[in-house]
GUKE-192673 format. One line per 2 residues: number of its first residue (from 1); their letters; for each residue x, y, z of C-alpha. Coordinates in nm, 4 decimals. Example, Ala and Ser with C-alpha at 12.3 -4.5 7.8 and 13.67 -1.06 7.14 Angstrom:
REM residues 2
1> AS> 1.2300 -0.4500 0.7800 | 1.3670 -0.1060 0.7140
END
This chain:
REM residues 358
1> MN> 16.1114 -11.7081 -13.1117 | 16.2757 -11.7265 -12.7609
3> IL> 16.4953 -11.3982 -12.6637 | 16.6949 -11.4100 -12.3652
5> HI> 16.8552 -11.0466 -12.2547 | 17.1036 -11.0081 -12.0163
7> IT> 17.1528 -10.6435 -11.8686 | 17.3642 -10.4848 -11.6139
9> SL> 17.0907 -10.3005 -11.4519 | 16.7270 -10.2108 -11.5084
11> GM> 16.7536 -9.8533 -11.3686 | 16.6959 -9.5043 -11.5687
13> GG> 16.9472 -9.5203 -11.8595 | 16.9571 -9.5605 -12.2299
15> AE> 17.0206 -9.9049 -12.2509 | 16.7466 -9.9895 -12.0338
17> AM> 16.5036 -9.7518 -12.2236 | 16.5869 -9.9195 -12.5551
19> LY> 16.5723 -10.2645 -12.4181 | 16.2141 -10.1816 -12.2877
21> KL> 16.1042 -10.0443 -12.6139 | 16.2412 -10.3344 -12.8142
23> IQ> 16.0653 -10.5862 -12.6068 | 15.7589 -10.3678 -12.6238
25> AQ> 15.7510 -10.3491 -13.0097 | 15.8019 -10.7397 -13.0048
27> PH> 15.5303 -10.9110 -12.8456 | 15.5396 -11.2028 -13.0816
29> HN> 15.8399 -11.3066 -12.9285 | 15.8903 -11.4889 -12.6222
31> HI> 16.1321 -11.2759 -12.3818 | 16.3280 -11.3360 -12.0587
33> VI> 16.5434 -11.0492 -11.9156 | 16.8267 -11.1506 -11.6785
35> CL> 16.9364 -10.8221 -11.4469 | 17.2750 -10.8547 -11.2882
37> NG> 17.2924 -10.5966 -11.0414 | 16.9424 -10.5766 -10.8692
39> DG> 16.6323 -10.4359 -11.0212 | 16.4935 -10.0796 -11.0886
41> VY> 16.2217 -9.8829 -11.2624 | 16.2288 -10.0816 -11.5847
43> KD> 16.1557 -10.4111 -11.3942 | 15.8291 -10.3341 -11.3154
45> RL> 15.7638 -10.2003 -11.6712 | 15.8601 -10.5141 -11.8268
47> ED> 15.6656 -10.7262 -11.5901 | 15.3777 -10.5244 -11.6770
49> LG> 15.4262 -10.6466 -12.0468 | 15.4196 -10.9970 -11.9194
51> VE> 15.8011 -11.0387 -11.9536 | 15.9731 -11.2748 -11.6857
53> VI> 16.2526 -11.0520 -11.5070 | 16.4906 -11.2531 -11.3057
55> CL> 16.7349 -11.0392 -11.0945 | 17.0843 -11.1930 -10.9886
57> YP> 17.1575 -10.9678 -10.6733 | 17.5158 -11.0917 -10.6704
59> KK> 17.6123 -10.9780 -10.3397 | 17.3523 -11.1696 -10.1738
61> LD> 17.4856 -11.4757 -9.9603 | 17.2688 -11.7132 -10.1886
63> VF> 17.4411 -11.6280 -10.5206 | 17.5636 -11.9601 -10.5990
65> TR> 17.2236 -12.1248 -10.5250 | 17.0596 -11.8488 -10.7466
67> LA> 17.2916 -11.8954 -11.0455 | 17.2290 -12.2711 -11.0559
69> KL> 16.8673 -12.1957 -11.0641 | 16.9150 -11.9186 -11.3047
71> SQ> 17.1335 -12.2006 -11.5362 | 16.7967 -12.4371 -11.5029
73> RV> 16.5866 -12.1780 -11.6073 | 16.7781 -12.0710 -11.9153
75> KS> 16.8224 -12.4275 -12.0083 | 16.4244 -12.4942 -12.0069
77> FS> 16.3696 -12.1546 -12.1770 | 16.6073 -12.2851 -12.4529
79> PD> 16.6799 -11.9304 -12.6078 | 16.7018 -11.9046 -13.0116
81> VT> 16.9010 -11.5739 -12.9275 | 17.0817 -11.4306 -12.6299
83> MA> 17.1247 -11.0324 -12.6548 | 17.3888 -10.9133 -12.3918
85> WM> 17.3671 -10.5439 -12.3271 | 17.6677 -10.3614 -12.1983
87> YH> 18.0172 -10.4918 -12.1185 | 17.9433 -10.6809 -11.7737
89> SF> 17.6847 -10.8621 -11.9758 | 17.9019 -10.9828 -12.2208
91> IF> 18.1209 -11.1861 -11.9904 | 17.8410 -11.3075 -11.8129
93> SL> 17.6845 -11.4340 -12.1366 | 17.9554 -11.6692 -12.2203
95> FL> 17.8207 -11.9039 -11.9194 | 17.4772 -11.9216 -12.0184
97> SG> 17.4504 -11.9348 -12.4123 | 17.6084 -12.0830 -12.7073
99> RK> 17.8722 -11.8993 -12.9046 | 17.6395 -11.8754 -13.2394
101> KT> 17.3542 -11.7741 -13.0309 | 17.4664 -11.4765 -12.8944
103> IW> 17.4816 -11.1118 -12.9734 | 17.6531 -10.8289 -12.7995
105> NV> 17.4972 -10.4825 -12.7663 | 17.7599 -10.2044 -12.7063
107> RQ> 17.5762 -9.8972 -12.5842 | 17.8485 -9.6249 -12.5649
109> TL> 18.1449 -9.4786 -12.7402 | 18.5027 -9.4663 -12.5906
111> DG> 18.4871 -9.0973 -12.5306 | 18.5903 -8.9944 -12.1860
113> HK> 18.6838 -9.3874 -12.1579 | 18.9622 -9.3019 -11.9160
115> SD> 18.7253 -9.1693 -11.6455 | 18.5637 -9.4845 -11.6093
117> KL> 18.6295 -9.7163 -11.3167 | 18.9305 -9.9330 -11.3586
119> MT> 18.7393 -10.2468 -11.3315 | 18.5106 -10.1247 -11.6186
121> RI> 18.7895 -10.0511 -11.8338 | 18.9456 -10.3902 -11.7676
123> II> 18.6184 -10.5558 -11.8702 | 18.5852 -10.3555 -12.1728
125> RI> 18.9423 -10.4812 -12.2836 | 18.8774 -10.8486 -12.1790
127> AG> 18.5599 -10.8352 -12.3862 | 18.7639 -10.7045 -12.6788
129> WL> 18.9786 -10.9941 -12.6332 | 18.6728 -11.2390 -12.6368
131> SF> 18.4762 -11.0465 -12.9452 | 18.5390 -11.3738 -13.1553
133> VP> 18.2808 -11.5319 -12.9343 | 17.9251 -11.3625 -13.0195
135> MF> 17.7836 -11.4043 -13.3923 | 17.7205 -11.0300 -13.3881
137> IC> 17.8328 -10.7097 -13.2071 | 17.5807 -10.4438 -13.2384
139> HN> 17.6420 -10.0838 -13.1676 | 17.4226 -9.7593 -13.1480
141> SQ> 17.7038 -9.5393 -13.2884 | 17.9082 -9.5295 -13.5713
143> RG> 18.1896 -9.3795 -13.3854 | 18.1692 -9.6377 -13.1409
145> IL> 18.2198 -9.8932 -13.3825 | 18.5415 -9.7311 -13.4834
147> QH> 18.6696 -9.6843 -13.1414 | 18.6152 -10.0449 -13.0543
149> ER> 18.7753 -10.1773 -13.3434 | 19.0895 -10.0123 -13.2370
151> IG> 19.0916 -10.1874 -12.9073 | 19.0338 -10.5465 -13.0795
153> YK> 18.6777 -10.5879 -13.1099 | 18.6162 -10.7792 -13.4219
155> SH> 18.5481 -10.5708 -13.7076 | 18.3615 -10.8157 -13.9217
157> KA> 18.0889 -10.8958 -13.6566 | 18.0004 -10.5188 -13.6151
159> KF> 17.6383 -10.4140 -13.7245 | 17.4982 -10.0724 -13.6690
161> IP> 17.1731 -9.9959 -13.5139 | 17.0428 -9.6649 -13.3930
163> NG> 16.8174 -9.5804 -13.1141 | 16.4805 -9.5507 -13.2245
165> FD> 16.1582 -9.3177 -13.1284 | 15.7937 -9.3862 -13.1739
167> VD> 15.6282 -9.0445 -13.2408 | 15.2922 -9.1449 -13.1304
169> KF> 15.4101 -9.1764 -12.7651 | 15.4945 -8.7992 -12.7631
171> SL> 15.3040 -8.5245 -12.6478 | 15.3508 -8.2703 -12.9219
173> NY> 15.1861 -7.9844 -12.7611 | 15.4203 -7.7157 -12.9016
175> PD> 15.3712 -7.3541 -12.7336 | 15.1393 -7.1098 -12.9273
177> VS> 15.4315 -6.8399 -12.9599 | 15.8003 -6.8802 -12.9997
179> TQ> 16.0456 -6.7603 -12.7001 | 16.0713 -6.3712 -12.6689
181> GK> 16.4096 -6.3184 -12.4686 | 16.3892 -6.5937 -12.2180
183> VK> 16.4940 -6.9133 -12.3476 | 16.3861 -7.2278 -12.1717
185> FV> 16.6798 -7.4799 -12.1353 | 16.6266 -7.8507 -12.0219
187> NV> 16.8453 -8.1498 -11.9875 | 16.7683 -8.5142 -11.8832
189> AR> 17.0389 -8.7331 -11.7207 | 17.1032 -8.9083 -11.4228
191> NH> 17.3519 -8.7554 -11.1510 | 17.6971 -8.9254 -11.3054
193> PA> 17.9991 -8.7363 -11.3777 | 17.9898 -8.8637 -11.7309
195> KG> 17.6739 -8.6820 -11.7560 | 17.8563 -8.3610 -11.7060
197> HD> 17.6369 -8.1346 -11.4765 | 17.9135 -7.9444 -11.3429
199> IL> 17.9771 -7.8546 -11.7117 | 17.6261 -7.7489 -11.7496
201> FS> 17.6027 -7.5471 -11.4563 | 17.9134 -7.3396 -11.5376
203> AF> 17.8206 -7.3303 -11.8888 | 17.4594 -7.1801 -11.8070
205> DL> 17.6154 -6.9274 -11.5523 | 17.8471 -6.8041 -11.8451
207> YL> 17.5146 -6.7751 -12.0561 | 17.3468 -6.5714 -11.8232
209> KS> 17.6450 -6.3357 -11.7594 | 17.7286 -6.3041 -12.1354
211> YG> 17.4415 -6.3630 -12.3583 | 17.0866 -6.3014 -12.1857
213> DA> 16.8120 -6.4169 -11.9667 | 16.6990 -6.7854 -11.9392
215> TL> 16.5701 -7.0719 -11.7200 | 16.7091 -7.4233 -11.6978
217> DC> 16.5374 -7.7127 -11.5729 | 16.7174 -8.0505 -11.4798
219> YG> 16.5384 -8.3900 -11.4543 | 16.7084 -8.7378 -11.3832
221> YG> 16.7853 -8.9838 -11.1222 | 16.9598 -8.8463 -10.8305
223> VN> 16.9850 -8.4785 -11.0154 | 16.8004 -8.3070 -10.7022
225> EQ> 17.0903 -8.4007 -10.4689 | 17.3026 -8.1464 -10.6623
227> EM> 17.1068 -7.8701 -10.4993 | 17.3876 -7.7980 -10.2332
229> QL> 17.6464 -7.8148 -10.4922 | 17.4686 -7.5535 -10.6864
231> KT> 17.4225 -7.3378 -10.3853 | 17.7818 -7.3331 -10.3224
233> HY> 17.9562 -7.3323 -10.6479 | 17.6881 -7.1672 -10.8703
235> PD> 17.5144 -6.9163 -10.6441 | 17.4348 -6.6626 -10.9160
237> IV> 17.2289 -6.9273 -11.1106 | 17.0324 -7.0686 -10.8329
239> NK> 16.7033 -6.8748 -10.8689 | 16.7180 -6.9391 -11.2541
241> VK> 16.7606 -7.3403 -11.1991 | 16.5183 -7.6024 -11.1198
243> LH> 16.6234 -7.9479 -11.0432 | 16.3275 -8.2076 -11.0604
245> GV> 16.4650 -8.5408 -11.0202 | 16.3024 -8.8315 -11.1889
247> ST> 16.0085 -8.7833 -11.4279 | 15.7936 -9.0841 -11.5310
249> SI> 15.6132 -8.8559 -11.7781 | 15.9535 -8.6868 -11.9635
251> QE> 15.8064 -8.7397 -12.3061 | 15.5075 -8.5281 -12.2219
253> VL> 15.6799 -8.2455 -12.0669 | 15.9985 -8.1829 -12.3192
255> SS> 15.7798 -8.0015 -12.5735 | 15.7233 -7.7451 -12.3303
257> YD> 16.1195 -7.6123 -12.3619 | 16.2957 -7.4442 -12.6169
259> VY> 16.6545 -7.5980 -12.6191 | 16.8060 -7.9316 -12.5038
261> VS> 17.1428 -7.9100 -12.3637 | 17.3673 -8.2105 -12.3740
263> PS> 17.6850 -8.1474 -12.1553 | 17.7961 -8.5197 -12.1398
265> RK> 18.1549 -8.6264 -12.1461 | 18.0917 -8.9522 -12.3389
267> EG> 17.7810 -9.0979 -12.5163 | 17.6784 -9.3553 -12.7558
269> FP> 17.3798 -9.2939 -12.9504 | 17.2386 -8.9942 -12.7103
271> NV> 16.8797 -9.1386 -12.6496 | 16.7242 -8.8339 -12.5170
273> VG> 16.8747 -8.6040 -12.7546 | 16.6870 -8.7787 -13.0114
275> EA> 16.3892 -8.7740 -12.7877 | 16.4189 -8.3977 -12.7608
277> LV> 16.4280 -8.3545 -13.1264 | 16.1073 -8.5712 -13.1508
279> AG> 15.9544 -8.3159 -12.9246 | 16.0646 -8.0099 -13.1385
281> LV> 16.3413 -7.8644 -12.9384 | 16.6664 -7.7317 -13.0706
283> IA> 17.0061 -7.9050 -12.9506 | 17.3038 -7.7730 -12.7933
285> AT> 17.5424 -8.0357 -12.7168 | 17.9007 -8.1574 -12.6647
287> DV> 18.0386 -8.3434 -12.9828 | 18.0635 -8.7094 -12.8073
289> GD> 17.9352 -9.0235 -12.9648 | 17.7103 -8.9725 -13.2734
291> CS> 17.5541 -8.6546 -13.1583 | 17.6747 -8.5179 -13.4825
293> SV> 17.4872 -8.7250 -13.6801 | 17.1757 -8.7188 -13.4666
295> VS> 17.1584 -8.3194 -13.4246 | 17.2283 -8.2999 -13.7963
297> CH> 17.1193 -7.9143 -13.8823 | 16.9005 -7.9008 -13.6006
299> GV> 17.1062 -7.7720 -13.3389 | 17.4803 -7.6547 -13.2302
301> LA> 17.7817 -7.8626 -13.1166 | 18.0110 -7.7431 -12.8745
303> SE> 18.3677 -7.7114 -13.0249 | 18.5119 -7.8658 -12.7019
305> VN> 18.4062 -8.0421 -12.4009 | 18.4073 -7.7696 -12.1590
307> AA> 18.1777 -7.4830 -11.9965 | 18.2877 -7.1918 -12.2423
309> AL> 18.2197 -7.3845 -12.5703 | 17.8782 -7.5438 -12.4372
311> AQ> 17.7884 -7.1716 -12.3383 | 17.8409 -7.0499 -12.6701
313> AM> 17.6685 -7.3452 -12.8435 | 17.3748 -7.2474 -12.6129
315> QQ> 17.3777 -6.8892 -12.7427 | 17.3654 -7.0002 -13.1111
317> AS> 17.0881 -7.2567 -13.0367 | 16.8844 -6.9665 -12.8834
319> TF> 16.8817 -6.7828 -13.2101 | 16.6848 -7.0685 -13.3852
321> SF> 16.3169 -7.0405 -13.4364 | 16.0851 -7.1932 -13.1981
323> DK> 15.7585 -7.1599 -13.3739 | 15.5119 -7.4544 -13.4389
325> KS> 15.6338 -7.5046 -13.8028 | 16.0243 -7.5135 -13.6992
327> RS> 15.9285 -7.7361 -13.4216 | 15.7132 -7.9469 -13.6410
329> ER> 16.0125 -7.9885 -13.8958 | 16.2515 -8.1161 -13.6191
331> TR> 15.9945 -8.3554 -13.5242 | 15.9701 -8.4789 -13.8611
333> YA> 16.3413 -8.5159 -13.9213 | 16.3664 -8.7396 -13.6248
335> AD> 16.0486 -8.9469 -13.6965 | 16.2104 -9.0311 -14.0330
337> AF> 16.5935 -9.0635 -13.9642 | 16.5283 -9.2800 -13.6457
339> SM> 16.2027 -9.4627 -13.6682 | 16.1447 -9.7287 -13.4208
341> EN> 15.9481 -9.9457 -13.6994 | 16.2891 -9.9420 -13.8801
343> VV> 16.5239 -10.0196 -13.5646 | 16.2742 -10.3162 -13.4706
345> AS> 16.3245 -10.4426 -13.8492 | 16.6978 -10.4300 -13.8023
347> YE> 16.6776 -10.6380 -13.4733 | 16.4501 -10.8689 -13.6315
349> QL> 16.7034 -10.9214 -13.9282 | 16.9723 -11.0026 -13.6708
351> YN> 16.7615 -11.2430 -13.4777 | 16.6689 -11.4624 -13.8096
353> QV> 17.0383 -11.4509 -13.9044 | 17.1394 -11.5745 -13.5595
355> KA> 16.8496 -11.8728 -13.5643 | 16.9422 -11.9731 -13.9080
357> ST> 17.3006 -12.0673 -13.8240 | 17.2173 -12.2625 -13.5518
END
């Protein structure tokens, strides 16, 4: 089957990671990926899989020439299914694929939606008006389905497919002894207001002052740019925080920590929260997106999206057991609940329905 994917970017992000994992698990299909806004780390990874990646670069002067060539390439590829990832790609897909061949893939909830850029908010609304076009609208969040239906997305087209995880790809070298006194917190997120690093730093400051000793390690694109902000606004925690920037081996290092902290202002299905559970960590998270269903009984949700509530959640999470048995139970839960095998099967079912209708 020929599958055309259209995605906004190929940088470090949850949608990009899921696109890569899905294609990696479907070598029996022919895939082409169109990236609207330049390339990123997943461009090279996809090409290493033998996937053709076409980057549009819309700000370049020859964009119309590139669009004409792109249209010809898509026509020659003759996709059986077009999967558009995220809102901007939904609009773009209207010009490249037939109505019955298209699946829209929504990757977030509308929690904190008002903090989005004005143009993004407009495109989200326009896509809602045009949601009669695709055959299916796939969501990775149950909460997101309900929120999008309220602003006009067609409810009868909605399909829920969570993110999936392949446990075999994780390094599960659990520590030999449980934490004694000093908890090791970790966060993995790009430097973006929606990811809530300001909430995280304030919550960690409160934790140290109110609950006990701990360390905090942060990974993600642009995170090390926050060093000056950390020194200026949170001087008391500077010696307890390490800003690592991007890690290409995050799945290997997660299991060396105790508690994963998610301070996000908005999420869909929190990919890295699931990965942290696979690695055996306890979760302390803001209650956004589908965090509540992902975390289940293996962590604590903050009662509100603020530093005080998150600090309290971090304290409660620090009382969980961190021995090997408890960590392996969390791994087993995540592996069973969010099996990559089941996720791939769900996408395959959608592909077959799309192809059968054309």
